[in-house]
Structure formats: C-alpha cells, structure tokens
Residue, then its C-alpha position, 0 to 999 in steps of 0.5 A: x642080291x643075286x646068287x645063282x644068276x649070271x647076268x653075262x650069260x644068255x642062251x639064244x631063245x625064240x620063244x619070246x619072239x612074239x613078245x619082242x615084236x609086240x614091244x615095237x622098240x627101236x630094234x624091231x623098227x630097224x629090222x622091219x625097215x630093212x625087211x620092208x625095203x628088201x621085200x618092196x624091191x624084190x616084189x617090184x623087181x619081180x613084177x617089172x622083170x615081166x616088162x624087161x626092166x631091171x628094177x633092182x639094178x636101178x635101186x642099187x644105182x640110186x640107193x647104194x653108196x659109191x666109192x667114187x667121190x664124183x658120183x657121191x656128190x650127185x647122190x649124197x643121200x646114199x651115205x644113209x640109204x645104203x645101210x637099209x638096202x639089201x638084194x641077196x636073201x642070205x645077206x639080209x638074213x644074217x645081218x638081221x639075225x646079228x642085229x636081233x641077237x646083239x641088239x637085244x643085249x645092247x638094249x639090256x644096258x643102253x637106250x633105244x636112242x643109243x641103239x639108233x645112233x650107233x646104227x646110223x653113225x656106225x653105218x656112216x662111219x663104214x661108208x666113209x672108211x670104205x670110200x676113203x680106202x678105195x680112193x687112197x689105196x693103189x689096189x682099188x684104182x681100177x675098181x673105185x669108179x664102179x664100186x658100190x656098197x650096200x647093206x646094214x653090215x657096217x651098222x650091225x658091226x658097230x652095234x656088235x663091237x659097242x656092246x661087246x666092249x661095254x659088257x665084255x663078260x656077257x656070255x652067249x651059248x654057241x653051238x658046239x662051243x658052249x658059253x662064249x664071251x661076246x668080247x671074243x666074238x667081236x674080236x674074231x669078227x674084226x680079225x676076220x674082216x681084216x683078213x678078208x680085205x683081199x677077197x672079192x668083197x673087199x669094200x664090204x669088209x672095209x665098211x665093216x671095219x669102219x663100223x667097228x671103229x665107231x662102235x669102239x670109239x662110242x663106248x670109249x666116249x661113253x665110259x669117259x662121260x660123253x654120250x653123243x646122244x645128248x648132243x642131239x637132245x640139245x638141238x632145238x625141237x620144232x613144234x609144228x602144232x599150232x597153239x602148243x607154244x602156250x602150253x606148258x612143257x612136260x618135265x623130262x626129268x625123274x624126281x631124282x637130284x644130285x647136288x641140287x641138279x635134276x637127272x634126266x631119265x637117260x642119265x639115271x638109267x645109264x648110271x644105274x646100269x653102270x653101277x649094276x655092271x660094277x656089282x656084277x663084276x664083283x660077283x663074278x670075281x667072288x665066284x672065281x676067287x672068293x670074297x677075300x679077293x675083293x678090295x676094300x672099295x669093292x666090299x663097300x660097294x657090295x655092302x651098299x648095294x645089298x642095303x639098297x635091295 
C-alpha cells in the first residue's frame, strides 16, 4: 500500500519529454500529425507566396468546416480535417500543450484507443454543435454563410473534460496557485467558453462547448458500463494479406476469467484502474478524516487490496 504518495497530484515536468516521444503512443501521434500539417502548410504557403499564391486560404477553404450546411454537403470531409488544421502559431502551441498535459493524465487511467476516440468524436461533436448553433440562432444569421471553424480545440476540450470528470481529485501544480484539482480547471474552462460566446471567435467557443459535452457524456457512459470503443472493436476486420485466412488468429484475451467468461485486455485494465481509483479515494478520505471515517465496505475493500499487494 502507498502511504506518502498522492496519485491525484502531479507537477509539470519536461525532463522526460524525450522518453515520451520515444514511446510513440497515440498521444504523441496526434501531436505529431497536428504539427506536421501545420508545418507543411506554413512551408508551402511561404514558398507559394513568392508566386502571389495564397495557399493557406485555399487550405482553409478545403479543410476547415463551414457553418453553412449547403457548403458542408460539398465538403463533408471537413468535419474531421478541421480538427487537425491550424494556421496561427499560438493557436497550435496552446492546443498541443493542453493536449500533451491532459493527454498524459488521460493515458494514466484510460487506453490509447479511448484517447483517439475521445479526440475524434469530441472534434466531431464540436463541429456539429458549432454548425447547429450558427444555423438556428438569429445572432449568426449574417455570418453563417462565410463562417468556418478550424483547430483541435474542441477535441482537446473533450479530453480535458473527460479525464477531469473521470478522476476529479487529480491535482496539478499551477504557477502562483499551487496544487489545483483538474476538475476545477475543466469547470473554469467551460464557464469561460460560455462567457466568450459574445466575442469575435464565438464559433470557436461554441465548438469547445460541443467537445466538452461529448467529454462529459463519454465518461457518464463509461461509468455506467458502456464504452463506445468496444462498439468499434465489434466491427468486422478486413484482412488484406493473402493466405492469412487459414492462419489461426492470436488470442486477444488475457488468461483471466470472470464467471467462466474471458476478459479482454481493455476491460481488464479498465476494471483495474477503476478499482485503483476507489482505493485512492479511500486513502484520500483517510488522510482527511482518519481511518474511523470509513464505512464497513470501504474498510473491507482496503483490506482486500492490502492482501493482494
């Protein structure tokens, strides 16, 4: 059992950045894709500018998601491409920093597939909420025909909200403030986006709120035993390699059984993390109110956990 370690407390550290990049996990891939797209557009835009070509504007036209449904129908792929598109340096910098910080926390408790799913569907939810808002609210009647959204902000917001509601007691150190629960950071970000709807970037803040709603809804489903990632796992896999149909498929299950039914790696890890989360909550309760404040069930869970270690 851990005595002096608080799992819900973390300090920003860049000393292991090289190790993180070497891991080449889904978080690193998402960051690299965003940076690579941004660099490619900036380099090409600089070169083509010598020929009086506005390449970046063309990319926005073809990759950013429009608020106009009529234009969206002709460019449906923009519902996904917009979440990897940045033009402004500070825009991509802050988006990737938030994705890095909260993505690392996300992967401490959930899987890489869940991170990717939250990123993609969170971005899609942000685009849909942005489009619907610009088409139904009178405030945007004069703007929706020309308005377009771009950037990973909605996807990042989905990840921030998802992990903040999954482990609300997790703390990070903020300059001048000290340890702060990420739950409060998520709440503050949502309130700020609501207040900023009246700004010039109202579409961006509406997209953030759409991503936030998906992040919250995803964790709500997850806590009730439903994980949308498992839906994708049930889809039939297409084997493109000839002759592989005769080969035996490798098992995707751990040698762990519950009531005679095999448990997949993802389910096993998810249940393990959920149990660890409960233990950490009990330890946090002991540090605040003492051992006698625990219920009978909490004491039994703590006892079982200590015997398993």
